N, CA and C atoms as an extended XYZ file, in Angstrom:
501
Properties=species:S:1:pos:R:3:atomname:S:1:resname:S:1:resid:I:1 pbc="F F F"
N       -84.605       88.268     -100.219 N   MET     1
C       -84.554       87.870      -99.012 CA  MET     1
C       -85.008       86.846      -99.156 C   MET     1
N       -85.594       86.036      -99.967 N   LEU     2
C       -85.936       84.499      -99.680 CA  LEU     2
C       -84.733       83.583     -100.101 C   LEU     2
N       -83.884       84.388     -100.813 N   ILE     3
C       -82.726       83.731     -101.122 CA  ILE     3
C       -81.955       83.508     -100.402 C   ILE     3
N       -81.594       84.677      -99.676 N   LEU     4
C       -81.051       84.733      -98.308 CA  LEU     4
C       -81.237       83.835      -97.251 C   LEU     4
N       -82.550       83.900      -97.180 N   LEU     5
C       -83.305       82.947      -95.844 CA  LEU     5
C       -82.947       81.005      -96.202 C   LEU     5
N       -83.206       81.112      -97.852 N   ALA     6
C       -82.620       79.891      -98.312 CA  ALA     6
C       -81.084       79.473      -98.180 C   ALA     6
N       -80.462       80.461      -98.719 N   PHE     7
C       -78.933       80.027      -98.003 CA  PHE     7
C       -78.984       79.897      -96.654 C   PHE     7
N       -79.028       80.748      -96.028 N   ILE     8
C       -79.019       80.587      -94.260 CA  ILE     8
C       -79.506       79.000      -93.611 C   ILE     8
N       -80.980       78.464      -94.514 N   ILE     9
C       -81.000       77.212      -93.999 CA  ILE     9
C       -80.166       76.090      -94.574 C   ILE     9
N       -79.825       76.357      -95.744 N   VAL    10
C       -78.846       75.211      -96.299 CA  VAL    10
C       -77.499       75.420      -95.626 C   VAL    10
N       -76.972       76.465      -95.000 N   PHE    11
C       -76.048       76.378      -94.432 CA  PHE    11
C       -76.060       75.985      -93.087 C   PHE    11
N       -77.290       76.140      -92.332 N   HIS    12
C       -77.318       75.571      -91.218 CA  HIS    12
C       -77.527       74.224      -91.152 C   HIS    12
N       -78.159       73.761      -92.408 N   ILE    13
C       -78.450       72.276      -92.388 CA  ILE    13
C       -76.910       71.297      -92.484 C   ILE    13
N       -75.904       72.329      -93.236 N   THR    14
C       -74.960       71.614      -93.721 CA  THR    14
C       -73.781       71.501      -92.328 C   THR    14
N       -74.277       72.813      -91.566 N   SER    15
C       -73.556       72.833      -90.286 CA  SER    15
C       -73.629       71.672      -89.447 C   SER    15
N       -75.303       71.498      -89.485 N   ALA    16
C       -75.632       70.109      -88.717 CA  ALA    16
C       -75.293       68.765      -89.021 C   ALA    16
N       -75.213       68.634      -90.348 N   ALA    17
C       -74.690       67.335      -90.939 CA  ALA    17
C       -73.025       67.423      -90.725 C   ALA    17
N       -72.555       68.467      -90.704 N   LEU    18
C       -70.888       68.151      -90.519 CA  LEU    18
C       -70.895       67.803      -88.768 C   LEU    18
N       -71.477       68.402      -87.862 N   LEU    19
C       -71.669       68.039      -86.622 CA  LEU    19
C       -71.641       66.553      -86.517 C   LEU    19
N       -72.636       66.194      -87.049 N   PHE    20
C       -73.387       64.577      -86.989 CA  PHE    20
C       -72.170       63.643      -87.201 C   PHE    20
N       -71.764       64.173      -88.355 N   ILE    21
C       -70.787       63.200      -88.909 CA  ILE    21
C       -69.469       63.231      -88.089 C   ILE    21
N       -68.962       64.272      -87.343 N   SER    22
C       -67.600       64.197      -86.902 CA  SER    22
C       -68.114       64.094      -85.600 C   SER    22
N       -69.351       63.720      -84.931 N   THR    23
C       -69.313       63.201      -83.943 CA  THR    23
C       -69.717       61.445      -83.555 C   THR    23
N       -70.151       61.230      -84.767 N   ILE    24
C       -70.575       59.469      -85.016 CA  ILE    24
C       -69.231       58.882      -85.891 C   ILE    24
N       -68.656       59.570      -86.781 N   ASP    25
C       -68.005       58.825      -87.685 CA  ASP    25
C       -66.582       58.366      -86.419 C   ASP    25
N       -65.662       57.201      -86.761 N   ASN    26
C       -64.773       56.463      -86.462 CA  ASN    26
C       -63.250       57.503      -87.124 C   ASN    26
N       -63.465       58.486      -86.956 N   ALA    27
C       -62.132       58.828      -87.725 CA  ALA    27
C       -61.409       60.362      -87.009 C   ALA    27
N       -61.220       60.197      -86.123 N   TRP    28
C       -60.571       61.557      -85.180 CA  TRP    28
C       -59.062       61.424      -85.121 C   TRP    28
N       -58.717       60.384      -84.990 N   TRP    29
C       -57.454       59.747      -85.052 CA  TRP    29
C       -57.227       58.516      -85.710 C   TRP    29
N       -56.393       58.673      -86.878 N   VAL    30
C       -55.857       57.178      -87.813 CA  VAL    30
C       -54.490       57.079      -87.888 C   VAL    30
N       -54.486       55.860      -88.450 N   GLY    31
C       -53.151       55.162      -88.810 CA  GLY    31
C       -53.311       54.269      -89.421 C   GLY    31
N       -52.483       53.766      -90.120 N   ASP    32
C       -52.126       52.888      -91.158 CA  ASP    32
C       -53.429       51.516      -91.119 C   ASP    32
N       -53.073       50.744      -89.704 N   ASP    33
C       -54.449       50.014      -89.382 CA  ASP    33
C       -54.995       50.090      -88.203 C   ASP    33
N       -55.245       51.222      -87.564 N   PHE    34
C       -56.490       51.271      -86.947 CA  PHE    34
C       -57.166       53.058      -87.323 C   PHE    34
N       -58.138       53.097      -86.689 N   SER    35
C       -58.798       54.332      -86.387 CA  SER    35
C       -59.207       54.411      -85.042 C   SER    35
N       -59.468       55.810      -84.404 N   THR    36
C       -60.435       55.713      -83.171 CA  THR    36
C       -60.633       57.018      -83.601 C   THR    36
N       -62.117       57.598      -82.451 N   ASP    37
C       -62.677       58.523      -82.285 CA  ASP    37
C       -62.971       58.623      -80.697 C   ASP    37
N       -64.110       59.341      -80.604 N   VAL    38
C       -64.040       59.510      -78.907 CA  VAL    38
C       -64.954       58.511      -78.601 C   VAL    38
N       -65.381       57.451      -79.122 N   TRP    39
C       -65.964       56.527      -78.897 CA  TRP    39
C       -65.564       55.083      -78.613 C   TRP    39
N       -64.645       54.923      -79.915 N   ARG    40
C       -64.080       53.620      -79.687 CA  ARG    40
C       -62.830       53.364      -80.849 C   ARG    40
N       -62.095       52.457      -80.560 N   MET    41
C       -60.794       52.040      -81.555 CA  MET    41
C       -61.024       51.049      -82.038 C   MET    41
N       -60.952       51.110      -83.433 N   CYS    42
C       -61.287       50.035      -84.241 CA  CYS    42
C       -60.051       49.619      -85.204 C   CYS    42
N       -59.529       48.591      -85.440 N   ASN    43
C       -58.343       47.794      -85.982 CA  ASN    43
C       -59.064       47.693      -87.170 C   ASN    43
N       -58.271       47.831      -88.441 N   THR    44
C       -58.784       47.528      -90.002 CA  THR    44
C       -58.553       46.773      -90.889 C   THR    44
N       -57.361       45.971      -89.954 N   ASN    45
C       -57.295       44.649      -90.518 CA  ASN    45
C       -57.974       43.942      -89.799 C   ASN    45
N       -58.346       43.715      -89.061 N   THR    46
C       -59.278       42.484      -88.753 CA  THR    46
C       -60.994       42.896      -88.132 C   THR    46
N       -61.174       44.222      -88.646 N   SER    47
C       -62.243       44.740      -88.609 CA  SER    47
C       -63.074       44.732      -86.794 C   SER    47
N       -61.955       44.798      -86.062 N   THR    48
C       -62.816       44.861      -84.705 CA  THR    48
C       -62.726       46.241      -84.047 C   THR    48
N       -63.648       46.422      -83.485 N   CYS    49
C       -63.600       47.533      -82.449 CA  CYS    49
C       -63.630       47.137      -81.108 C   CYS    49
N       -63.082       48.302      -80.422 N   MET    50
C       -63.226       48.071      -78.835 CA  MET    50
C       -63.690       49.633      -78.274 C   MET    50
N       -64.521       49.626      -77.247 N   ALA    51
C       -65.252       50.711      -77.008 CA  ALA    51
C       -64.146       51.409      -76.141 C   ALA    51
N       -63.850       52.978      -75.937 N   ILE    52
C       -63.502       53.431      -75.090 CA  ILE    52
C       -64.485       53.414      -73.900 C   ILE    52
N       -63.348       52.935      -72.135 N   THR    53
C       -63.947       53.116      -71.344 CA  THR    53
C       -63.358       53.372      -70.111 C   THR    53
N       -63.598       53.212      -69.313 N   ASP    54
C       -63.253       53.880      -67.810 CA  ASP    54
C       -61.726       53.207      -67.696 C   ASP    54
N       -61.181       52.202      -68.512 N   ASP    55
C       -60.066       51.483      -68.340 CA  ASP    55
C       -58.926       52.604      -68.917 C   ASP    55
N       -59.103       53.593      -69.989 N   PHE    56
C       -58.257       54.664      -70.370 CA  PHE    56
C       -57.501       55.497      -69.453 C   PHE    56
N       -56.343       55.762      -69.193 N   ASN    57
C       -56.242       56.926      -68.611 CA  ASN    57
C       -56.553       58.451      -68.631 C   ASN    57
N       -56.874       58.627      -69.742 N   GLU    58
C       -57.275       59.870      -70.237 CA  GLU    58
C       -59.109       59.952      -70.189 C   GLU    58
N       -59.688       58.969      -69.587 N   TYR    59
C       -60.783       58.545      -69.833 CA  TYR    59
C       -61.880       60.274      -69.925 C   TYR    59
N       -61.216       60.654      -68.855 N   GLN    60
C       -62.154       61.717      -68.492 CA  GLN    60
C       -61.939       63.347      -69.576 C   GLN    60
N       -61.224       63.212      -70.182 N   SER    61
C       -60.843       63.906      -71.274 CA  SER    61
C       -61.551       63.512      -72.410 C   SER    61
N       -61.516       62.016      -72.629 N   ILE    62
C       -62.568       61.598      -74.020 CA  ILE    62
C       -64.202       62.069      -73.612 C   ILE    62
N       -64.415       61.973      -72.201 N   GLN    63
C       -65.799       61.911      -71.868 CA  GLN    63
C       -66.308       63.801      -71.974 C   GLN    63
N       -65.193       64.358      -71.712 N   ALA    64
C       -65.674       66.134      -72.029 CA  ALA    64
C       -65.814       66.178      -73.633 C   ALA    64
N       -64.853       65.621      -74.559 N   VAL    65
C       -65.129       65.583      -75.843 CA  VAL    65
C       -66.570       65.215      -76.081 C   VAL    65
N       -66.741       63.768      -75.920 N   GLN    66
C       -67.979       63.516      -75.752 CA  GLN    66
C       -68.908       64.164      -75.635 C   GLN    66
N       -69.371       64.566      -74.417 N   ALA    67
C       -69.989       65.460      -74.170 CA  ALA    67
C       -70.378       67.413      -74.854 C   ALA    67
N       -69.282       67.705      -74.938 N   THR    68
C       -69.303       68.878      -75.663 CA  THR    68
C       -69.658       69.064      -77.100 C   THR    68
N       -69.418       67.515      -77.797 N   MET    69
C       -69.968       67.409      -79.104 CA  MET    69
C       -71.152       67.034      -79.544 C   MET    69
N       -71.506       65.930      -78.300 N   ILE    70
C       -73.118       66.002      -78.543 CA  ILE    70
C       -73.951       67.354      -78.164 C   ILE    70
N       -73.578       68.004      -77.117 N   LEU    71
C       -73.964       69.271      -76.938 CA  LEU    71
C       -74.143       70.233      -77.789 C   LEU    71
N       -72.884       70.165      -78.636 N   SER    72
C       -73.013       71.344      -79.759 CA  SER    72
C       -74.070       70.714      -80.631 C   SER    72
N       -74.084       69.407      -81.208 N   THR    73
C       -75.007       68.894      -82.083 CA  THR    73
C       -76.718       69.187      -81.790 C   THR    73
N       -76.790       69.215      -80.420 N   ILE    74
C       -78.217       69.391      -79.984 CA  ILE    74
C       -78.476       70.868      -80.055 C   ILE    74
N       -77.468       71.578      -79.846 N   PHE    75
C       -77.807       72.872      -79.724 CA  PHE    75
C       -78.119       73.525      -81.344 C   PHE    75
N       -77.125       73.124      -82.139 N   CYS    76
C       -77.448       73.207      -83.454 CA  CYS    76
C       -78.978       72.989      -84.445 C   CYS    76
N       -79.401       71.511      -83.798 N   CYS    77
C       -80.574       71.304      -84.341 CA  CYS    77
C       -81.839       72.075      -83.564 C   CYS    77
N       -81.520       72.459      -82.108 N   VAL    78
C       -82.551       73.076      -81.428 CA  VAL    78
C       -82.636       74.888      -82.210 C   VAL    78
N       -81.291       75.102      -82.277 N   ALA    79
C       -81.625       76.705      -83.141 CA  ALA    79
C       -82.256       76.187      -84.292 C   ALA    79
N       -82.021       75.117      -85.012 N   PHE    80
C       -82.758       75.425      -86.676 CA  PHE    80
C       -84.371       75.614      -86.114 C   PHE    80
N       -84.606       74.578      -85.244 N   LEU    81
C       -85.910       74.283      -84.797 CA  LEU    81
C       -86.337       76.287      -84.546 C   LEU    81
N       -85.816       76.771      -83.377 N   VAL    82
C       -86.156       77.990      -82.990 CA  VAL    82
C       -86.021       78.899      -84.424 C   VAL    82
N       -85.055       78.649      -84.810 N   PHE    83
C       -85.155       79.891      -86.363 CA  PHE    83
C       -86.278       79.695      -87.354 C   PHE    83
N       -86.958       78.077      -87.378 N   ILE    84
C       -88.241       78.122      -88.184 CA  ILE    84
C       -89.558       78.698      -87.417 C   ILE    84
N       -89.493       78.509      -85.885 N   LEU    85
C       -90.350       79.079      -85.254 CA  LEU    85
C       -90.433       80.771      -85.091 C   LEU    85
N       -89.281       81.100      -85.020 N   GLN    86
C       -89.064       82.504      -84.971 CA  GLN    86
C       -89.471       83.141      -86.517 C   GLN    86
N       -89.105       82.460      -87.453 N   LEU    87
C       -89.413       83.010      -88.848 CA  LEU    87
C       -91.155       83.429      -89.073 C   LEU    87
N       -91.761       82.524      -88.615 N   PHE    88
C       -93.372       82.681      -88.417 CA  PHE    88
C       -93.952       83.459      -87.745 C   PHE    88
N       -93.471       83.654      -86.440 N   ARG    89
C       -93.966       84.062      -85.279 CA  ARG    89
C       -93.596       85.156      -84.576 C   ARG    89
N       -92.472       85.987      -85.074 N   LEU    90
C       -92.172       86.884      -84.328 CA  LEU    90
C       -92.115       88.226      -85.279 C   LEU    90
N       -92.273       89.437      -84.717 N   LYS    91
C       -92.212       90.469      -85.899 CA  LYS    91
C       -90.968       90.925      -86.478 C   LYS    91
N       -90.727       91.736      -87.026 N   GLN    92
C       -89.126       91.843      -87.758 CA  GLN    92
C       -88.604       92.966      -86.697 C   GLN    92
N       -87.253       92.550      -86.658 N   GLY    93
C       -86.413       93.340      -85.642 CA  GLY    93
C       -86.023       92.619      -84.376 C   GLY    93
N       -87.028       91.910      -84.160 N   GLU    94
C       -87.057       90.881      -82.886 CA  GLU    94
C       -86.648       89.259      -83.389 C   GLU    94
N       -86.602       88.967      -84.658 N   ARG    95
C       -86.553       87.535      -85.423 CA  ARG    95
C       -85.063       87.017      -85.003 C   ARG    95
N       -84.273       86.333      -84.427 N   PHE    96
C       -83.387       85.003      -84.759 CA  PHE    96
C       -82.766       85.860      -83.891 C   PHE    96
N       -82.580       86.538      -82.878 N   VAL    97
C       -81.570       86.499      -81.648 CA  VAL    97
C       -81.424       85.199      -80.770 C   VAL    97
N       -82.438       84.633      -80.187 N   LEU    98
C       -82.632       83.605      -79.785 CA  LEU    98
C       -81.643       82.440      -80.805 C   LEU    98
N       -82.102       82.514      -81.764 N   THR    99
C       -81.461       81.338      -82.642 CA  THR    99
C       -79.773       81.578      -82.743 C   THR    99
N       -79.532       83.167      -83.031 N   SER   100
C       -77.975       83.196      -83.157 CA  SER   100
C       -77.620       82.920      -81.787 C   SER   100
N       -77.981       83.013      -80.263 N   VAL   101
C       -77.401       82.894      -79.248 CA  VAL   101
C       -77.420       81.069      -79.350 C   VAL   101
N       -78.499       80.650      -79.606 N   ILE   102
C       -78.340       79.225      -79.280 CA  ILE   102
C       -76.971       78.352      -80.627 C   ILE   102
N       -77.332       79.049      -81.637 N   GLN   103
C       -75.940       78.626      -82.234 CA  GLN   103
C       -74.934       79.067      -81.967 C   GLN   103
N       -74.510       80.030      -81.717 N   LEU   104
C       -73.206       80.343      -80.756 CA  LEU   104
C       -72.770       79.617      -79.577 C   LEU   104
N       -74.168       79.106      -78.762 N   LEU   105
C       -73.360       77.990      -78.499 CA  LEU   105
C       -72.999       76.975      -78.822 C   LEU   105
N       -73.522       76.512      -79.588 N   SER   106
C       -73.113       75.200      -80.405 CA  SER   106
C       -71.631       75.511      -81.013 C   SER   106
N       -71.503       76.126      -81.447 N   CYS   107
C       -70.042       76.643      -81.899 CA  CYS   107
C       -68.949       76.976      -80.635 C   CYS   107
N       -69.343       77.380      -79.469 N   LEU   108
C       -68.649       77.383      -78.510 CA  LEU   108
C       -68.444       75.915      -78.243 C   LEU   108
N       -69.312       75.164      -77.827 N   CYS   109
C       -69.445       73.545      -77.488 CA  CYS   109
C       -68.057       73.115      -78.403 C   CYS   109
N       -68.150       73.065      -79.908 N   VAL   110
C       -67.705       72.280      -80.797 CA  VAL   110
C       -66.269       73.074      -80.659 C   VAL   110
N       -66.158       74.067      -80.576 N   MET   111
C       -64.368       74.399      -80.256 CA  MET   111
C       -63.869       74.059      -78.769 C   MET   111
N       -64.584       73.809      -77.815 N   ILE   112
C       -64.136       72.895      -76.799 CA  ILE   112
C       -63.557       71.575      -77.010 C   ILE   112
N       -64.733       70.802      -77.624 N   ALA   113
C       -64.496       69.733      -77.757 CA  ALA   113
C       -63.256       69.690      -78.865 C   ALA   113
N       -63.141       70.455      -79.917 N   ALA   114
C       -61.772       70.220      -80.679 CA  ALA   114
C       -60.615       70.282      -80.278 C   ALA   114
N       -60.847       71.805      -79.130 N   SER   115
C       -59.620       71.894      -78.447 CA  SER   115
C       -58.924       71.288      -77.326 C   SER   115
N       -59.990       70.771      -76.475 N   ILE   116
C       -59.611       69.075      -75.567 CA  ILE   116
C       -59.004       68.535      -76.620 C   ILE   116
N       -59.410       67.878      -77.572 N   TYR   117
C       -58.542       66.895      -78.586 CA  TYR   117
C       -57.650       67.042      -78.982 C   TYR   117
N       -57.384       68.208      -78.952 N   THR   118
C       -56.034       68.713      -79.769 CA  THR   118
C       -55.141       68.943      -78.792 C   THR   118
N       -55.514       69.525      -77.518 N   ASP   119
C       -54.385       69.842      -76.517 CA  ASP   119
C       -54.118       68.123      -75.804 C   ASP   119
N       -54.930       67.320      -75.895 N   ARG   120
C       -55.019       66.239      -74.953 CA  ARG   120
C       -54.936       64.944      -75.916 C   ARG   120
N       -54.504       64.959      -76.965 N   HIS   121
C       -54.163       64.261      -77.787 CA  HIS   121
C       -52.969       62.780      -77.877 C   HIS   121
N       -52.358       64.146      -77.363 N   GLU   122
C       -50.871       63.093      -76.800 CA  GLU   122
C       -50.781       61.918      -75.973 C   GLU   122
N       -51.412       62.571      -74.831 N   ASP   123
C       -51.974       61.639      -73.773 CA  ASP   123
C       -52.780       60.597      -74.168 C   ASP   123
N       -53.853       61.270      -74.587 N   LEU   124
C       -54.948       60.088      -75.172 CA  LEU   124
C       -54.605       59.028      -75.686 C   LEU   124
N       -53.505       59.311      -76.950 N   HIS   125
C       -53.097       58.020      -77.548 CA  HIS   125
C       -51.802       57.231      -77.003 C   HIS   125
N       -51.251       57.842      -75.893 N   GLN   126
C       -50.102       57.471      -75.185 CA  GLN   126
C       -51.046       55.936      -73.909 C   GLN   126
N       -52.320       56.081      -74.068 N   SER   127
C       -52.918       55.340      -73.136 CA  SER   127
C       -52.390       53.918      -73.300 C   SER   127
N       -52.349       53.138      -71.738 N   HIS   128
C       -52.083       51.765      -71.989 CA  HIS   128
C       -53.330       51.087      -72.064 C   HIS   128
N       -54.611       51.460      -72.084 N   GLY   129
C       -55.776       51.095      -72.191 CA  GLY   129
C       -55.992       50.238      -73.835 C   GLY   129
N       -55.691       50.995      -74.720 N   TYR   130
C       -55.579       50.630      -76.155 CA  TYR   130
C       -54.640       49.332      -76.199 C   TYR   130
N       -55.070       48.228      -76.772 N   ARG   131
C       -54.334       47.082      -77.493 CA  ARG   131
C       -53.410       46.919      -78.516 C   ARG   131
N       -53.295       48.264      -79.341 N   MET   132
C       -52.251       48.238      -80.255 CA  MET   132
C       -51.732       49.464      -79.906 C   MET   132
N       -50.718       49.982      -80.805 N   GLU   133
C       -50.180       51.130      -80.887 CA  GLU   133
C       -50.845       52.076      -81.727 C   GLU   133
N       -51.161       53.204      -81.252 N   VAL   134
C       -52.144       54.271      -81.566 CA  VAL   134
C       -51.511       55.757      -81.826 C   VAL   134
N       -50.151       55.915      -81.229 N   SER   135
C       -49.272       57.361      -81.223 CA  SER   135
C       -48.722       57.527      -82.573 C   SER   135
N       -48.739       56.549      -83.393 N   LYS   136
C       -48.055       56.746      -84.726 CA  LYS   136
C       -49.367       56.955      -85.620 C   LYS   136
N       -50.119       57.723      -85.615 N   GLY   137
C       -51.079       58.122      -86.484 CA  GLY   137
C       -51.098       59.773      -86.932 C   GLY   137
N       -52.025       60.037      -87.399 N   GLN   138
C       -52.550       61.682      -87.790 CA  GLN   138
C       -53.906       61.971      -87.180 C   GLN   138
N       -54.628       63.122      -87.571 N   TYR   139
C       -55.895       63.379      -87.275 CA  TYR   139
C       -56.274       63.277      -88.616 C   TYR   139
N       -58.024       62.329      -88.282 N   GLY   140
C       -58.296       61.773      -89.678 CA  GLY   140
C       -59.616       63.074      -89.840 C   GLY   140
N       -60.284       62.570      -90.912 N   TYR   141
C       -60.957       63.967      -91.712 CA  TYR   141
C       -62.524       64.007      -90.734 C   TYR   141
N       -62.814       63.557      -89.689 N   SER   142
C       -63.692       63.809      -88.605 CA  SER   142
C       -63.215       64.989      -87.830 C   SER   142
N       -62.081       64.703      -87.067 N   PHE   143
C       -61.480       66.024      -86.563 CA  PHE   143
C       -61.525       66.919      -87.623 C   PHE   143
N       -60.683       67.030      -88.468 N   VAL   144
C       -61.014       68.394      -89.561 CA  VAL   144
C       -62.491       68.817      -89.662 C   VAL   144
N       -63.528       67.964      -89.588 N   LEU   145
C       -64.632       68.286      -89.917 CA  LEU   145
C       -65.380       68.809      -88.905 C   LEU   145
N       -64.692       68.616      -87.600 N   ALA   146
C       -65.554       69.295      -86.460 CA  ALA   146
C       -64.827       70.490      -86.140 C   ALA   146
N       -63.386       71.143      -86.981 N   TRP   147
C       -62.994       72.297      -87.062 CA  TRP   147
C       -63.921       73.012      -88.163 C   TRP   147
N       -64.014       72.332      -89.013 N   ILE   148
C       -65.049       73.129      -90.142 CA  ILE   148
C       -66.364       73.656      -89.568 C   ILE   148
N       -66.866       72.326      -88.918 N   ALA   149
C       -68.193       72.643      -88.039 CA  ALA   149
C       -68.257       73.583      -87.328 C   ALA   149
N       -67.140       74.110      -86.416 N   PHE   150
C       -66.755       75.205      -85.830 CA  PHE   150
C       -66.829       76.645      -86.581 C   PHE   150
N       -65.965       76.632      -87.609 N   ALA   151
C       -66.300       77.624      -88.506 CA  ALA   151
C       -67.654       78.002      -88.893 C   ALA   151
N       -68.522       76.784      -89.180 N   PHE   152
C       -69.541       77.231      -90.070 CA  PHE   152
C       -70.740       77.686      -88.829 C   PHE   152
N       -70.779       77.036      -87.646 N   THR   153
C       -71.123       77.346      -86.645 CA  THR   153
C       -71.229       79.058      -86.058 C   THR   153
N       -70.031       79.118      -86.351 N   LEU   154
C       -69.975       80.480      -86.102 CA  LEU   154
C       -70.140       81.635      -86.827 C   LEU   154
N       -70.011       81.370      -88.090 N   ILE   155
C       -70.692       82.013      -89.211 CA  ILE   155
C       -72.225       82.319      -89.319 C   ILE   155
N       -72.569       80.747      -89.057 N   SER   156
C       -74.439       81.145      -89.232 CA  SER   156
C       -74.610       81.723      -87.788 C   SER   156
N       -74.277       81.613      -86.758 N   GLY   157
C       -74.655       82.458      -85.427 CA  GLY   157
C       -74.604       84.035      -86.018 C   GLY   157
N       -73.442       84.486      -86.545 N   VAL   158
C       -73.077       85.570      -87.009 CA  VAL   158
C       -74.498       86.395      -87.830 C   VAL   158
N       -74.504       85.218      -89.096 N   MET   159
C       -75.785       85.501      -90.131 CA  MET   159
C       -77.107       85.835      -89.275 C   MET   159
N       -77.264       84.946      -88.393 N   TYR   160
C       -78.676       85.443      -87.562 CA  TYR   160
C       -78.659       86.367      -87.028 C   TYR   160
N       -77.726       87.350      -86.445 N   LEU   161
C       -77.763       88.438      -85.834 CA  LEU   161
C       -77.608       89.897      -87.219 C   LEU   161
N       -76.971       89.469      -88.189 N   VAL   162
C       -77.297       90.275      -89.664 CA  VAL   162
C       -78.797       90.234      -89.893 C   VAL   162
N       -79.026       89.146      -90.039 N   LEU   163
C       -80.285       89.075      -90.852 CA  LEU   163
C       -81.398       89.446      -89.680 C   LEU   163
N       -81.120       89.752      -88.292 N   ARG   164
C       -82.265       90.048      -87.613 CA  ARG   164
C       -82.583       91.716      -88.019 C   ARG   164
N       -81.390       92.432      -88.576 N   LYS   165
C       -81.615       93.606      -89.157 CA  LYS   165
C       -82.035       94.228      -90.201 C   LYS   165
N       -82.269       92.867      -91.046 N   ARG   166
C       -82.835       93.232      -92.425 CA  ARG   166
C       -84.214       93.073      -92.568 C   ARG   166
N       -84.957       93.799      -93.463 N   LYS   167
C       -86.009       94.012      -93.857 CA  LYS   167
C       -86.628       93.339      -94.768 C   LYS   167
């Protein structure tokens, strides 16, 4: 049982790290001389970055992605704290239900964020607010990490439900 708990803790911390990296790092959409994320667009040739503001046509979509990624990260961290508290406070059989619910909310939020970005990426990168042409790019590793974080938080949430029944 201790090995299973250690595995779940490492898995949960990995999920949180993936969420932090995908939320913060500037690589959701990359090209030869630029990289963009949900916060800013950077020109890699001149090392200058420009914040994404309400001057962009699709700013509401970007704000939705920003909000849900932040919520996902917060939910994942709160789920870990609740897991640690429930580990020592609740009797067997009642453990980890709240942790699972919070982790599944984190999963839902990251799925919503990545889905919005996937659906709206053509409109986002045709915006006239950019100072350079960003439509000729591809998804970056932060975007991929967001989808991997979705899978990890989903698996983690389900593991907490399964672990609840173990003695």
